[in-house]
N, CA and C atoms as an extended XYZ file, in Angstrom:
300
Properties=species:S:1:pos:R:3:atomname:S:1:resname:S:1:resid:I:1 pbc="F F F"
N        75.593      139.189      206.511 N   MET     1
C        75.683      140.570      206.380 CA  MET     1
C        74.335      141.160      206.684 C   MET     1
N        73.352      140.789      206.636 N   ALA     2
C        71.942      141.453      206.984 CA  ALA     2
C        72.430      142.272      208.682 C   ALA     2
N        73.053      140.998      209.265 N   ALA     3
C        72.982      141.536      210.647 CA  ALA     3
C        74.032      142.596      211.086 C   ALA     3
N        75.134      142.791      210.071 N   ALA     4
C        76.000      144.022      210.217 CA  ALA     4
C        75.115      145.197      209.795 C   ALA     4
N        74.423      145.140      208.637 N   VAL     5
C        73.694      146.196      208.552 CA  VAL     5
C        72.643      146.840      209.428 C   VAL     5
N        72.084      145.879      210.036 N   VAL     6
C        70.925      146.169      211.218 CA  VAL     6
C        71.877      146.791      212.377 C   VAL     6
N        72.842      146.330      212.518 N   ARG     7
C        73.891      146.487      213.754 CA  ARG     7
C        74.043      148.269      213.302 C   ARG     7
N        74.474      148.401      212.058 N   SER     8
C        75.357      149.729      211.825 CA  SER     8
C        74.033      150.846      211.863 C   SER     8
N        72.775      150.361      211.521 N   LEU     9
C        71.602      151.288      211.608 CA  LEU     9
C        71.426      151.799      212.988 C   LEU     9
N        71.617      150.801      213.852 N   GLY    10
C        71.602      151.077      215.497 CA  GLY    10
C        70.193      151.730      215.931 C   GLY    10
N        70.334      152.878      216.570 N   SER    11
C        69.231      153.580      216.864 CA  SER    11
C        69.082      154.961      216.196 C   SER    11
N        69.574      154.896      214.750 N   SER    12
C        69.745      156.130      213.958 CA  SER    12
C        68.571      156.010      213.081 C   SER    12
N        67.542      155.139      213.354 N   LEU    13
C        66.498      155.363      212.471 CA  LEU    13
C        65.618      156.474      212.556 C   LEU    13
N        65.352      157.109      213.496 N   GLY    14
C        64.861      158.596      214.000 CA  GLY    14
C        65.350      159.787      213.489 C   GLY    14
N        66.513      159.873      213.043 N   LYS    15
C        67.235      160.790      212.312 CA  LYS    15
C        66.489      161.649      211.256 C   LYS    15
N        66.473      160.611      210.114 N   ASN    16
C        66.022      160.916      208.918 CA  ASN    16
C        64.178      160.664      208.765 C   ASN    16
N        64.031      159.616      209.344 N   LEU    17
C        62.630      158.909      209.437 CA  LEU    17
C        61.600      159.482      210.347 C   LEU    17
N        60.372      159.216      209.799 N   ARG    18
C        59.386      158.938      211.219 CA  ARG    18
C        58.786      157.662      211.134 C   ARG    18
N        59.008      156.898      210.257 N   GLU    19
C        58.142      155.523      209.971 CA  GLU    19
C        58.627      154.756      209.142 C   GLU    19
N        58.853      153.058      209.243 N   ILE    20
C        59.123      152.325      208.479 CA  ILE    20
C        57.947      151.393      208.693 C   ILE    20
N        57.561      150.829      207.172 N   ARG    21
C        56.636      149.894      207.038 CA  ARG    21
C        57.010      148.952      206.290 C   ARG    21
N        56.657      147.533      206.298 N   LEU    22
C        56.895      146.691      205.643 CA  LEU    22
C        55.730      145.793      204.938 C   LEU    22
N        55.251      145.861      204.025 N   HIS    23
C        54.207      145.319      203.434 CA  HIS    23
C        54.727      143.644      202.871 C   HIS    23
N        53.839      142.596      203.181 N   LEU    24
C        54.378      141.424      202.846 CA  LEU    24
C        53.238      140.469      202.560 C   LEU    24
N        53.412      139.177      202.014 N   CYS    25
C        52.450      138.240      202.080 CA  CYS    25
C        52.561      137.610      202.993 C   CYS    25
N        51.890      136.638      203.540 N   GLN    26
C        52.414      135.585      204.819 CA  GLN    26
C        52.905      134.398      204.102 C   GLN    26
N        52.255      133.927      202.931 N   THR    27
C        52.540      132.803      202.292 CA  THR    27
C        53.166      132.784      200.985 C   THR    27
N        53.586      133.830      200.347 N   SER    28
C        53.988      133.606      198.713 CA  SER    28
C        55.828      133.617      199.003 C   SER    28
N        56.142      133.185      198.017 N   ALA    29
C        57.604      132.609      197.797 CA  ALA    29
C        58.284      133.961      197.496 C   ALA    29
N        57.457      134.937      197.214 N   ALA    30
C        58.233      136.160      196.549 CA  ALA    30
C        58.522      137.206      197.839 C   ALA    30
N        57.599      136.954      198.984 N   SER    31
C        57.907      137.455      200.056 CA  SER    31
C        58.697      136.965      201.193 C   SER    31
N        59.344      135.513      200.925 N   LYS    32
C        60.039      134.816      201.881 CA  LYS    32
C        61.078      135.930      202.698 C   LYS    32
N        62.016      136.545      201.568 N   GLY    33
C        63.312      137.313      202.094 CA  GLY    33
C        62.716      138.329      203.137 C   GLY    33
N        61.441      138.975      202.922 N   ALA    34
C        60.927      139.939      203.718 CA  ALA    34
C        60.466      139.285      204.939 C   ALA    34
N        59.955      138.076      204.926 N   ARG    35
C        59.254      137.328      206.390 CA  ARG    35
C        60.673      137.075      207.059 C   ARG    35
N        61.848      136.600      206.293 N   ASP    36
C        62.771      136.148      207.120 CA  ASP    36
C        63.749      137.118      207.564 C   ASP    36
N        63.415      138.561      206.911 N   PHE    37
C        64.214      139.759      207.542 CA  PHE    37
C        63.190      140.092      208.987 C   PHE    37
N        61.959      139.801      208.956 N   VAL    38
C        61.356      140.227      210.227 CA  VAL    38
C        61.620      139.158      211.099 C   VAL    38
N        61.664      138.103      210.891 N   GLU    39
C        61.922      136.942      211.440 CA  GLU    39
C        63.508      137.306      212.551 C   GLU    39
N        64.187      137.376      211.539 N   GLN    40
C        65.676      137.463      212.083 CA  GLN    40
C        66.121      138.645      213.090 C   GLN    40
N        65.407      139.994      212.656 N   HIS    41
C        65.976      141.257      212.581 CA  HIS    41
C        65.099      142.288      213.290 C   HIS    41
N        63.524      142.009      213.336 N   TYR    42
C        62.783      143.159      214.086 CA  TYR    42
C        62.730      143.440      215.625 C   TYR    42
N        63.253      142.128      216.291 N   VAL    43
C        63.475      142.463      217.563 CA  VAL    43
C        64.859      143.216      217.836 C   VAL    43
N        65.856      142.928      217.199 N   THR    44
C        66.891      144.031      217.125 CA  THR    44
C        66.986      145.171      216.780 C   THR    44
N        66.018      145.687      215.620 N   LEU    45
C        65.755      147.104      215.308 CA  LEU    45
C        64.724      147.712      216.568 C   LEU    45
N        63.663      147.038      217.052 N   LYS    46
C        62.951      147.366      217.904 CA  LYS    46
C        63.667      147.846      219.190 C   LYS    46
N        64.099      146.766      219.565 N   THR    47
C        65.219      147.060      220.759 CA  THR    47
C        65.950      148.276      220.931 C   THR    47
N        66.819      148.650      219.611 N   ALA    48
C        67.458      149.530      219.497 CA  ALA    48
C        66.634      150.751      219.050 C   ALA    48
N        65.517      151.056      218.742 N   ASN    49
C        64.789      151.951      218.546 CA  ASN    49
C        63.069      151.630      219.336 C   ASN    49
N        63.110      151.704      220.603 N   PRO    50
C        62.217      151.340      221.335 CA  PRO    50
C        60.846      152.212      220.929 C   PRO    50
N        60.855      153.623      220.544 N   HIS    51
C        59.863      154.781      220.179 CA  HIS    51
C        59.560      154.831      218.864 C   HIS    51
N        60.273      154.269      218.115 N   PHE    52
C        60.444      154.212      216.529 CA  PHE    52
C        59.088      153.647      216.060 C   PHE    52
N        58.189      153.713      215.335 N   PRO    53
C        57.422      152.875      214.631 CA  PRO    53
C        57.720      152.343      213.534 C   PRO    53
N        57.780      151.135      213.844 N   ILE    54
C        58.234      149.727      212.802 CA  ILE    54
C        57.039      149.225      212.297 C   ILE    54
N        56.537      149.073      211.627 N   LEU    55
C        54.997      148.540      211.304 CA  LEU    55
C        55.054      147.483      210.190 C   LEU    55
N        54.875      146.305      210.656 N   ILE    56
C        54.784      145.038      209.761 CA  ILE    56
C        53.399      144.823      209.208 C   ILE    56
N        52.793      145.037      207.951 N   ARG    57
C        51.602      144.535      207.428 CA  ARG    57
C        51.703      143.337      206.684 C   ARG    57
N        50.851      142.707      206.895 N   GLU    58
C        50.812      141.439      206.260 CA  GLU    58
C        49.238      141.561      205.620 C   GLU    58
N        49.214      140.896      204.329 N   CYS    59
C        48.103      140.811      203.278 CA  CYS    59
C        48.464      139.924      202.416 C   CYS    59
N        47.252      139.095      202.236 N   SER    60
C        47.386      137.942      201.505 CA  SER    60
C        47.910      138.329      200.012 C   SER    60
N        48.695      137.941      198.913 N   GLY    61
C        48.867      138.151      197.733 CA  GLY    61
C        49.320      139.577      197.333 C   GLY    61
N        49.785      140.438      198.512 N   VAL    62
C        50.517      141.846      198.152 CA  VAL    62
C        51.850      141.587      197.922 C   VAL    62
N        52.274      142.522      197.126 N   GLN    63
C        54.098      142.657      196.673 CA  GLN    63
C        54.558      143.226      197.838 C   GLN    63
N        55.645      142.586      198.522 N   ALA    64
C        56.502      142.860      199.272 CA  ALA    64
C        57.232      144.156      198.945 C   ALA    64
N        56.915      145.343      199.819 N   ARG    65
C        57.431      146.572      199.408 CA  ARG    65
C        57.901      147.191      200.962 C   ARG    65
N        59.020      147.879      201.072 N   LEU    66
C        59.514      148.589      202.244 CA  LEU    66
C        59.031      150.021      202.178 C   LEU    66
N        58.497      150.767      202.865 N   TRP    67
C        58.049      151.974      202.840 CA  TRP    67
C        58.803      152.928      203.899 C   TRP    67
N        59.228      154.110      203.553 N   ALA    68
C        59.932      155.090      204.512 CA  ALA    68
C        59.037      156.246      204.446 C   ALA    68
N        58.703      156.502      205.561 N   ARG    69
C        58.106      157.896      205.780 CA  ARG    69
C        58.904      159.037      206.528 C   ARG    69
N        59.095      160.217      205.863 N   TYR    70
C        59.898      161.310      206.384 CA  TYR    70
C        59.668      162.558      206.477 C   TYR    70
N        59.854      163.466      207.049 N   ASP    71
C        59.306      164.518      207.588 CA  ASP    71
C        58.338      165.278      206.504 C   ASP    71
N        57.202      166.212      206.919 N   PHE    72
C        56.296      166.531      206.323 CA  PHE    72
C        55.596      165.650      205.244 C   PHE    72
N        55.421      164.187      205.954 N   GLY    73
C        54.637      163.171      205.441 CA  GLY    73
C        55.287      162.606      203.812 C   GLY    73
N        56.361      162.966      203.585 N   ARG    74
C        57.255      162.464      202.278 CA  ARG    74
C        57.185      160.951      202.590 C   ARG    74
N        57.002      160.103      201.357 N   GLU    75
C        57.395      158.674      201.515 CA  GLU    75
C        58.016      158.511      200.095 C   GLU    75
N        58.859      157.328      200.654 N   SER    76
C        59.642      156.646      199.660 CA  SER    76
C        59.454      154.917      199.467 C   SER    76
N        59.348      154.385      198.613 N   SER    77
C        59.218      152.891      198.808 CA  SER    77
C        59.828      151.861      197.670 C   SER    77
N        60.470      150.913      198.069 N   VAL    78
C        61.484      150.001      197.428 CA  VAL    78
C        60.645      148.730      197.224 C   VAL    78
N        60.542      147.871      196.097 N   ALA    79
C        59.920      146.761      196.161 CA  ALA    79
C        60.922      145.681      196.659 C   ALA    79
N        60.473      144.773      197.536 N   VAL    80
C        61.640      143.493      197.899 CA  VAL    80
C        60.999      142.301      197.713 C   VAL    80
N        60.178      142.182      196.530 N   ASP    81
C        59.906      140.711      196.169 CA  ASP    81
C        61.144      140.163      195.614 C   ASP    81
N        60.986      139.055      195.767 N   ASN    82
C        62.009      138.002      195.464 CA  ASN    82
C        63.701      138.494      195.931 C   ASN    82
N        63.506      139.245      197.078 N   MET    83
C        64.910      139.596      197.562 CA  MET    83
C        65.109      138.340      198.879 C   MET    83
N        66.488      138.495      199.081 N   SER    84
C        67.115      137.765      200.038 CA  SER    84
C        67.070      138.693      201.360 C   SER    84
N        67.423      137.772      202.556 N   VAL    85
C        67.260      138.722      203.755 CA  VAL    85
C        68.498      139.906      203.635 C   VAL    85
N        69.324      139.733      203.190 N   ASP    86
C        70.536      140.723      203.018 CA  ASP    86
C        70.413      141.638      202.052 C   ASP    86
N        69.635      141.322      201.183 N   GLN    87
C        68.983      142.524      199.910 CA  GLN    87
C        68.224      143.412      200.770 C   GLN    87
N        66.864      142.715      201.462 N   VAL    88
C        66.070      143.396      202.105 CA  VAL    88
C        66.889      144.465      203.062 C   VAL    88
N        67.865      144.242      203.956 N   ALA    89
C        68.537      144.787      204.623 CA  ALA    89
C        69.342      146.215      204.184 C   ALA    89
N        69.972      145.720      202.786 N   LYS    90
C        70.437      146.750      202.146 CA  LYS    90
C        69.395      147.721      201.478 C   LYS    90
N        68.354      147.323      201.252 N   ALA    91
C        67.304      148.355      200.994 CA  ALA    91
C        66.843      149.432      201.863 C   ALA    91
N        66.392      148.715      203.304 N   LEU    92
C        66.207      149.472      204.507 CA  LEU    92
C        67.582      150.322      204.705 C   LEU    92
N        68.491      149.928      204.564 N   GLN    93
C        69.600      151.072      204.649 CA  GLN    93
C        69.656      152.001      203.686 C   GLN    93
N        69.715      151.909      202.582 N   THR    94
C        69.286      152.720      201.334 CA  THR    94
C        68.322      154.072      202.002 C   THR    94
N        67.013      153.224      202.263 N   LEU    95
C        66.314      154.271      202.523 CA  LEU    95
C        66.376      155.160      203.852 C   LEU    95
N        67.057      154.214      204.792 N   VAL    96
C        67.236      155.187      206.043 CA  VAL    96
C        68.309      156.358      205.690 C   VAL    96
N        69.074      156.205      204.879 N   GLN    97
C        70.519      156.999      204.673 CA  GLN    97
C        69.888      157.855      203.570 C   GLN    97
N        69.043      157.692      202.833 N   SER    98
C        68.383      158.807      201.806 CA  SER    98
C        67.475      159.744      202.208 C   SER    98
N        67.183      160.920      201.657 N   LYS    99
C        66.021      161.859      201.824 CA  LYS    99
C        65.590      162.094      200.481 C   LYS    99
N        64.261      162.128      200.786 N   PRO   100
C        63.684      162.479      199.647 CA  PRO   100
C        63.280      163.487      198.844 C   PRO   100
């Protein structure tokens, strides 16, 4: 399912967004879904959006969170702690399609 969501986003990230940031812990079990999402889908997203900033921020002990920055510096985030890869992809899709 996550692969289908990533494919459906394609090169549309830049339409509503200015930046995506994913904060995660390198070792915690709560960030496993976020780490797996990066390992499995980052290359696909970046290949489809080569000039769009997709930032991965690793910090020990941090809560896994997905941030989206829109026009005029507006930001929205969603916690992705204890989520599966599919749930992280769905959260990304929701952020991409929403406007703050």
